FIDRENRO-931680 format. One line per 4 residues: number of its first residue (from 1); their letters; for each residue x, y, z of C-alpha. Coordinates in steps of 0.1 Angstrom, whole numbers. Layout:
N
NUM> A> X/Y/Z  ...
***
This chain:
437
1> MNEP> 0/0/0  15/33/-9  18/65/10  -2/97/-2
5> PRLP> 15/117/-31  36/148/-20  23/180/-32  52/192/-56
9> GGSF> 66/226/-42  44/219/-9  60/227/23  51/243/58
13> AAWN> 66/276/44  44/275/15  14/265/36  19/293/61
17> RDRL> 20/319/32  -13/309/18  -30/279/34  -62/282/12
21> AVAR> -43/283/-20  -20/253/-10  -50/233/2  -69/238/-32
25> RGAD> -37/230/-52  -33/198/-31  -68/186/-37  -67/195/-75
29> ECGD> -33/178/-81  -32/150/-57  -68/140/-50  -84/124/-19
33> VWQL> -52/125/4  -18/142/0  12/147/21  23/181/32
37> EPGV> 54/171/51  67/137/62  40/125/88  15/151/78
41> YVAA> -14/143/57  -44/163/44  -77/147/37  -89/167/8
45> TAGA> -122/154/-8  -154/147/10  -152/108/11  -117/111/27
49> CEAV> -127/137/52  -159/119/63  -139/89/67  -114/105/90
53> LRRA> -142/120/111  -163/89/116  -133/66/123  -126/80/157
57> QDFP> -108/50/169  -85/52/140  -82/90/139  -88/104/175
61> KAPS> -92/140/182  -60/156/197  -65/158/234  -59/196/236
65> PLFP> -88/212/253  -86/250/252  -98/252/288  -82/223/305
69> PMRG> -100/209/337  -93/228/368  -89/210/400  -115/222/425
73> ASGA> -120/212/462  -133/177/454  -107/171/426  -109/171/387
77> PTPE> -138/151/372  -132/116/363  -134/106/323  -167/88/331
81> ERVH> -181/121/348  -171/140/318  -189/116/295  -220/119/317
85> AHAA> -218/157/317  -216/158/279  -247/137/278  -265/161/302
89> RMRG> -254/191/281  -269/175/250  -302/173/266  -303/211/262
93> LRAQ> -284/213/228  -302/188/206  -324/201/178  -357/195/197
97> AVAA> -346/214/227  -335/243/206  -367/243/185  -386/246/218
101> RVGE> -366/277/229  -365/296/196  -387/324/212  -357/330/236
105> IAPG> -332/333/206  -351/355/183  -352/386/205  -313/388/204
109> AARF> -313/386/167  -338/413/161  -320/436/187  -289/431/166
113> ADRW> -305/441/135  -325/470/151  -293/485/168  -271/484/137
117> PTDR> -257/519/131  -272/530/97  -257/549/67  -221/546/80
121> DVEV> -194/519/75  -193/499/106  -168/471/116  -189/440/116
125> LPLV> -173/412/137  -173/431/172  -210/440/169  -219/403/158
129> RHAL> -196/388/185  -214/408/213  -249/399/199  -242/363/197
133> AEIG> -224/362/231  -256/376/246  -278/350/228  -256/320/235
137> VDYL> -249/330/272  -286/335/278  -293/301/261  -270/284/285
141> FSED> -279/304/318  -311/321/313  -318/346/341  -281/341/354
145> APAL> -268/353/319  -264/391/327  -240/384/356  -221/358/336
149> LPFA> -218/376/303  -186/398/313  -168/368/325  -177/351/289
153> AQLF> -163/379/272  -131/377/293  -130/339/283  -131/349/246
157> LARE> -103/374/251  -81/348/268  -88/324/238  -77/348/214
161> VLVR> -46/358/232  -36/319/236  -41/311/198  -24/340/185
165> PSRW> 1/330/160  37/328/175  72/319/163  75/295/191
169> EWPR> 54/264/202  59/261/238  54/228/256  21/227/272
173> WIPT> 35/224/308  53/259/302  32/286/321  35/313/295
177> PARR> 18/347/300  -9/338/276  -15/306/296  -15/323/330
181> FRTR> -40/348/317  -63/319/304  -61/302/337  -71/334/356
185> QQAA> -102/341/335  -112/305/336  -110/305/373  -129/339/375
189> FTDA> -157/323/352  -159/291/374  -159/311/406  -188/333/393
193> LRPV> -208/302/381  -203/280/412  -227/300/434  -253/298/407
197> VRRR> -249/262/407  -252/258/444  -282/283/448  -301/263/421
201> RSSG> -297/233/438  -305/244/472  -336/260/460  -347/232/437
205> RLGD> -352/256/409  -329/240/386  -341/258/354  -349/245/320
209> DVLG> -317/260/304  -286/240/295  -272/245/331  -306/234/344
213> QMLQ> -305/202/323  -270/195/336  -282/198/372  -311/174/368
217> PSSR> -307/140/382  -304/112/356  -318/75/361  -286/64/346
221> YGTL> -258/82/366  -276/102/392  -267/137/402  -236/151/386
225> PEEA> -207/162/410  -203/199/411  -169/199/393  -181/179/365
229> VLDT> -209/205/358  -184/233/360  -158/214/339  -166/221/304
233> LPGI> -188/250/306  -161/277/298  -155/259/266  -190/255/255
237> TVAT> -199/290/266  -172/304/242  -181/280/214  -218/292/212
241> FEAP> -204/326/198  -170/322/187  -173/302/154  -207/315/148
245> TRAA> -192/350/149  -169/340/119  -197/325/101  -220/356/105
249> GWIL> -192/378/90  -192/358/57  -230/358/58  -234/395/61
253> LHLA> -208/399/35  -229/378/11  -260/397/19  -242/427/5
257> RYPG> -227/410/-25  -259/392/-35  -287/418/-32  -313/395/-50
261> AADR> -305/368/-24  -308/394/3  -342/405/-10  -355/368/-11
265> VAAE> -344/366/26  -360/398/36  -394/387/18  -392/353/37
269> AASL> -385/372/71  -416/394/67  -435/363/79  -419/365/114
273> PADP> -441/378/142  -438/414/151  -429/405/187  -398/382/182
277> AGTT> -405/365/214  -435/349/196  -411/332/172  -416/294/173
281> GTHL> -399/263/157  -424/265/129  -415/300/120  -378/290/118
285> DNLR> -388/260/97  -405/283/74  -374/302/68  -365/277/41
289> YTQA> -344/300/17  -327/317/46  -315/284/60  -304/274/25
293> LVRE> -284/308/23  -267/301/57  -257/266/47  -245/277/13
297> VLRL> -222/303/29  -211/278/54  -203/254/25  -182/279/8
301> HPPS> -165/293/40  -166/269/68  -155/287/100  -136/258/112
305> WLLT> -119/250/77  -94/226/91  -97/200/117  -68/181/133
309> RRAP> -67/144/140  -39/119/150  -31/84/138  -19/64/168
313> RRTE> -11/33/147  -6/24/113  -39/26/91  -52/32/57
317> LADY> -71/60/42  -85/60/7  -62/31/-3  -31/50/11
321> AIDA> -10/39/41  -10/64/70  19/58/93  16/55/132
325> GSTV> 20/89/148  10/109/119  -12/141/118  -41/142/94
329> LVCP> -56/174/86  -92/173/77  -101/201/52  -138/207/49
333> YTAH> -128/239/28  -117/216/-1  -142/189/7  -171/215/0
337> RDAR> -154/221/-35  -155/186/-45  -174/187/-78  -186/152/-73
341> EHPE> -206/163/-43  -215/199/-53  -218/208/-90  -202/240/-99
345> PDLF> -187/241/-64  -172/276/-66  -207/292/-72  -228/307/-46
349> RPER> -260/290/-51  -282/288/-21  -309/271/-42  -288/237/-42
353> WLDD> -300/230/-5  -336/233/-15  -358/205/-28  -376/227/-53
357> PGSP> -379/217/-90  -346/220/-106  -326/216/-74  -305/187/-68
361> GEPG> -321/161/-44  -288/152/-28  -270/185/-22  -236/167/-11
365> AFLS> -214/166/19  -217/193/44  -190/192/71  -192/228/85
369> FGTG> -201/212/119  -180/181/115  -196/147/117  -193/115/135
373> PHGC> -186/112/174  -169/146/175  -195/165/155  -202/200/168
377> EGAA> -226/197/197  -239/231/193  -248/226/156  -287/232/159
381> LAMA> -282/262/183  -256/278/158  -280/272/129  -309/287/147
385> MLTL> -289/318/158  -275/324/123  -307/319/105  -326/344/128
389> LTAQ> -297/367/127  -296/366/89  -334/368/85  -338/398/108
393> TARC> -308/419/93  -322/413/58  -356/423/72  -344/456/83
397> HRMS> -316/465/61  -297/465/28  -261/458/32  -232/470/11
401> EPPG> -195/471/11  -174/502/13  -166/517/-22  -132/509/-37
405> PEPG> -111/483/-58  -97/466/-27  -118/442/-3  -127/459/30
409> YRVT> -113/430/49  -86/403/51  -91/366/51  -74/350/81
413> TFEG> -69/312/83  -48/306/115  -76/294/139  -106/296/117
417> LATS> -117/312/85  -127/348/92  -133/381/75  -110/401/98
421> GLRL> -116/439/99  -148/435/77  -166/467/73  -201/471/59
425> RATA> -229/497/56  -264/492/65  -293/513/49  -328/507/64
429> RDQG> -353/492/42  -382/507/60  -374/539/79  -409/536/97
433> RSRV> -401/503/113  -408/503/149  -378/500/171  -372/469/190
437> R> -360/472/225
***
């Protein structure tokens, strides 16, 4: 069995200069799997990417949590307790649970659209991040969200500092300034959340948010220990708005570049209730074109465009040998441009996700939220947030890019695919629309 082909002229130096271009060239010239450097392989097409993500035993996820477990008074949670905590979180994050709480998500999306400063160029990502953080933290913690939101913002800042590109890759045990800052912010968030957990348990009013679901006793494993409840909440808190912010930047840019599509979203959004709190899962389901547009943008610009897996033992992938100890980079960005899965893959065509006459019945692989055992647990929440944000924004505004020959943003790829520095202008569609408070 042969090893994957080496990309001519491919190297880490070329990769670091333009990751997207090298990834596209590797997929075009080498096919399903190619070799970047000895021991570093790239799964480039849909079939190869899905195989890696589904074969978690052969290609496990690297154990490098952004917010590692902190040792509390009763010790760090056991692996079994972490599994149970994940199952408890999923009770509040699965699609049915999200659909039941759409009326709590929609007001934040409407506030974002209503508060957008009109008729001037505005940097997009900070506004989006704040709005999605409010929605995500509220979904996790309900009435306790306002007190926890500032700590969530600091967690995000700690994450940004920690993943910032550096010339040196320090061993994990070295307490660099960025890691010490991360630890302080993680401890501050946990210290703010701990009394919330204790108050809810002592009062018996556990709540129906995600935290409340984690506090509910289970017939399978009983009541989760306090440390198991607190353990992964920093990570999931940041996750509710970090990748969705990158996605929203691309979505808003497409609303500006494709006014016909934006008009169609606006027409569909007119069916939403005047009071956003009255939005239901049925309203969300009826935003069919808006959801298709969101999925198409995520196909073209997956926020997590590159995923890392390890091969602990020698195995095979797409009829190639993968050596033990190798790194496998899974590339949804090129998988989504596999013409065998998506006809005319570089074109922006939201209709490909609809089952209307003339649309393909099988739209192809979609890996923006991953797949398999480590697929994104917040996928349903992210889709609801992004769909409602898109609908409400198009309902209120026409978006446009600043004039000039050069793009008003730069594409960054180090941690995710983002429109860094993106600036857009919003012009009100209906000057007489009542303000949402």
